[in-house]
C-alpha positions as CSV (number, residue, x, y, z in Angstrom):
1,M,17.2,4.3,-30.6
2,L,20.4,3.6,-28.6
3,N,20.5,0.2,-26.6
4,P,22.7,0.9,-23.5
5,G,24.1,-2.8,-23.2
6,K,23.8,-5.1,-20.1
7,K,26.7,-3.6,-18.1
8,I,25.8,-0.1,-18.6
9,L,22.4,-0.7,-17.7
10,D,23.2,-2.9,-14.7
11,R,25.6,0.0,-13.6
12,L,22.9,2.7,-13.9
13,Y,20.4,0.6,-12.4
14,N,22.1,-1.3,-9.7
15,I,25.3,0.6,-8.7
16,Q,24.1,4.3,-9.3
17,K,20.5,3.4,-8.0
18,K,18.9,5.4,-10.9
19,T,15.2,4.7,-11.4
20,L,13.7,3.4,-14.9
21,Q,12.4,6.8,-15.6
22,Q,15.8,8.5,-14.9
23,I,17.4,6.0,-17.5
24,A,14.7,6.5,-20.0
25,D,15.5,10.2,-19.9
26,I,19.1,9.7,-20.5
27,Y,18.4,7.6,-23.6
28,G,15.3,9.5,-24.7
29,V,13.0,6.4,-24.5
30,S,10.0,5.4,-22.4
31,R,10.2,3.8,-19.0
32,E,8.7,0.7,-20.5
33,R,11.3,0.3,-23.2
34,V,13.9,0.4,-20.3
35,R,12.1,-2.2,-18.3
36,Q,12.0,-4.3,-21.6
37,W,16.0,-3.9,-21.9
38,M,16.1,-5.0,-18.4
39,E,13.9,-8.1,-19.1
40,K,16.1,-9.0,-22.2
41,F,19.3,-8.8,-20.2
42,H,17.7,-10.8,-17.4
43,L,18.6,-7.9,-15.0
44,S,16.4,-8.3,-11.8
45,R,14.4,-5.4,-10.6
46,R,14.7,-3.7,-7.3
47,R,11.8,-4.5,-4.8
48,R,10.1,-1.5,-3.3
49,V,10.5,-1.6,0.4
50,R,7.7,-0.2,2.3
51,K,7.9,0.3,5.8
52,N,5.0,-0.4,7.8
53,V,3.4,2.9,8.4
54,L,0.8,1.4,10.7
55,G,2.5,0.8,13.9
56,K,1.6,-2.7,15.2
57,S,0.8,-1.1,18.6
58,D,-1.8,1.4,16.9
59,I,-5.0,0.0,18.0
60,K,-6.7,3.3,17.3
61,I,-7.1,2.3,13.7
62,C,-9.0,-0.9,14.8
63,D,-11.3,1.3,17.0
64,E,-11.8,3.8,14.3
65,Y,-12.7,1.0,11.9
66,I,-15.2,-0.7,14.4
67,R,-16.9,2.8,15.0
68,G,-17.6,3.0,11.2
69,V,-14.7,4.8,9.6
70,P,-14.4,3.2,6.2
71,V,-11.2,1.7,5.1
72,V,-10.6,4.1,2.4
73,K,-10.7,7.0,4.9
74,L,-8.4,5.4,7.2
75,A,-5.9,4.6,4.4
76,K,-5.9,8.2,3.3
77,K,-5.3,9.3,7.0
78,Y,-2.6,7.2,7.8
79,R,-0.9,7.5,4.2
80,A,-1.2,3.7,3.3
81,D,-3.0,1.8,0.6
82,E,-6.3,0.3,1.2
83,V,-5.0,-3.5,1.2
84,T,-2.3,-2.7,3.9
85,V,-5.2,-1.1,6.1
86,Y,-7.5,-4.1,5.6
87,K,-4.5,-6.5,6.3
88,F,-3.5,-4.6,9.3
89,L,-7.0,-4.7,10.7
90,L,-7.3,-8.4,10.2
91,E,-3.7,-9.0,11.7
92,C,-4.8,-6.9,14.7
93,N,-8.0,-8.6,15.2
94,P,-9.1,-11.6,12.9
95,N,-12.8,-11.1,14.0
96,I,-12.8,-7.5,13.5
97,G,-15.7,-7.6,11.0
98,L,-17.9,-9.3,13.6
99,E,-17.0,-6.7,16.1
100,K,-17.9,-4.1,13.8
101,K,-21.2,-5.5,13.1
102,R,-21.8,-6.1,16.9
103,F,-21.0,-2.3,17.5
104,K,-23.5,-1.4,15.0
105,E,-26.3,-3.4,16.4
106,E,-25.5,-1.9,19.6
107,Q,-25.7,1.6,18.3
108,R,-29.0,0.7,16.5
109,S,-30.5,-0.8,19.7
110,K,-29.4,2.4,21.7
111,R,-31.2,4.6,19.1
112,C,-34.2,2.4,19.3
113,Q,-34.5,2.7,23.2
114,K,-34.1,6.4,23.0
115,L,-37.0,6.5,20.4
116,I,-39.1,4.2,22.6
117,S,-38.5,6.3,25.9
């Protein structure tokens, strides 16, 4: 197994912007092995930059959640992970859980009213 050395690895990763997998393919090793080389040479990894796919003004997401759409479905619909959606909901409205509970109670009482009438 060929060890590329610090300079070559740094050039491939940081200058040519190759991924760990692309470097692994060049040297015929696993991506994990390339990560270990980077750690050995004290080369810092690039951080994944995620743009906020949930626009700050998109109150529709909050309304959907309050009306009963689960976070999993919202995450799939808006192409984000569940944690991002949940954090967005809390950022949008810190009391969103209470609002969802209140909405469910209102719906339940409306159904009871219909049954009684």
